[in-house]
C-alpha positions in Angstrom: 7.0 -25.4 12.0 10.2 -24.0 10.5 8.8 -22.9 7.1 5.5 -22.4 5.5 4.4 -21.4 2.0 1.0 -19.9 1.8 -1.2 -19.4 -1.2 -4.4 -17.5 -0.2 -7.2 -16.8 -2.6 -6.4 -13.1 -2.5 -4.3 -10.5 -0.7 -6.9 -9.3 1.8 -5.8 -9.4 5.5 -8.8 -11.6 6.3 -7.6 -14.2 3.8 -4.2 -14.4 5.5 -5.8 -14.5 8.9 -7.9 -17.5 7.7 -4.8 -19.3 6.5 -2.9 -18.6 9.7 -5.9 -19.7 11.9 -6.2 -22.8 9.8 -2.5 -23.5 10.4 -3.0 -23.2 14.1 -6.0 -25.5 14.1 -4.3 -28.1 12.0 -1.3 -28.0 14.2 -3.4 -28.5 17.3 -4.8 -31.8 15.8 -1.2 -33.1 16.0 -0.5 -31.6 19.4 1.7 -28.9 17.9 1.3 -25.4 19.3 1.7 -23.0 16.4 2.6 -19.7 18.0 5.6 -18.1 16.2 7.7 -15.4 17.9 9.1 -14.1 14.6 7.6 -14.3 11.1 9.6 -13.3 8.0 7.4 -12.1 5.2 7.5 -9.9 2.1 6.4 -6.3 2.2 2.6 -6.9 1.9 1.0 -5.0 4.7 -1.9 -7.4 4.7 0.5 -10.2 5.8 2.0 -8.0 8.6 -1.5 -7.0 9.8 -2.8 -10.6 9.8 0.2 -11.9 11.7 -0.2 -9.4 14.5 -3.9 -10.1 14.6 -3.7 -13.9 14.9 -0.5 -13.9 17.0 -0.4 -10.7 19.1 3.2 -10.0 20.2 4.7 -11.8 17.2 7.4 -9.8 15.5 7.2 -9.4 11.8 10.4 -9.0 9.9 10.9 -8.2 6.2 12.3 -11.1 4.3 15.8 -10.3 3.2 15.3 -12.0 -0.2 12.4 -9.8 -1.0 14.2 -6.7 0.2 17.2 -7.5 -2.0 14.9 -8.3 -4.9 13.1 -5.0 -4.7 16.5 -3.2 -4.6 17.7 -5.2 -7.6 14.6 -4.2 -9.7 14.9 -0.6 -8.7 18.6 -0.5 -9.7 17.6 -2.2 -13.0 15.0 0.4 -13.7 17.8 3.0 -14.0 19.2 1.0 -17.0 22.2 -1.3 -17.5 25.5 -0.3 -16.1 26.9 0.5 -19.6 24.0 2.8 -20.3 24.5 4.6 -16.9 28.2 5.2 -17.6 27.5 6.4 -21.2 25.0 9.0 -19.8 27.6 10.3 -17.3 30.3 10.7 -19.9 
């Protein structure tokens, strides 16, 4: 499977583990071995924990989109560019 979008009931590691295990069992029904070597996810530690619990040895990498998004919001928290330059002058 190249890409999966997950909508668990909550953000607890066990909920993510349930979703991942369900994905494995559903894949097995079709003869597909779901054992990723790399998973890209946002920065929720529950996801990272669940991935390594269900798939030991799987590498979890931060999703570049979410990293850039977090940087963007942090930059925006400092104010607009015009406001920043006015404060410096």
